[in-house]
C-alpha positions, 0 to 999 in steps of 0.5 A: 082459250085453253088456259081460261076457257072453263071460266067463260060461258058463251051464248050457244048462238055465238059462232066459233070465230066470235068466241075466239075474237071476244076471248083473244087478249090481243083484241080485248085489251083496249075494248073493256074498261071497268068502272064503278056504277056511280061513275058510269055517266061521267066516264061515258061522257069522257069517251064520247067527248074524245070521239068514241061515240059508240062507248056503251055499258055492256055488262056488270059484276055480280057476287058469285063464282068467278067467270064471264058470261057472254049473252047475245 
């Protein structure tokens, strides 16, 4: 996390292992998909039809300083 850690802000109650799991490129590549707001329902329906029942919206993009904020 040293190369990009300054751009990720974790909730204080997240354990160190949770932070590493969320920031590790080996575990996040297949977990996140960026979708235009108007396509969310259609994309979620596709995932669920393919057997990914737990697919969910977990965040949003906002204007401002680049970075990631993880809240629990």
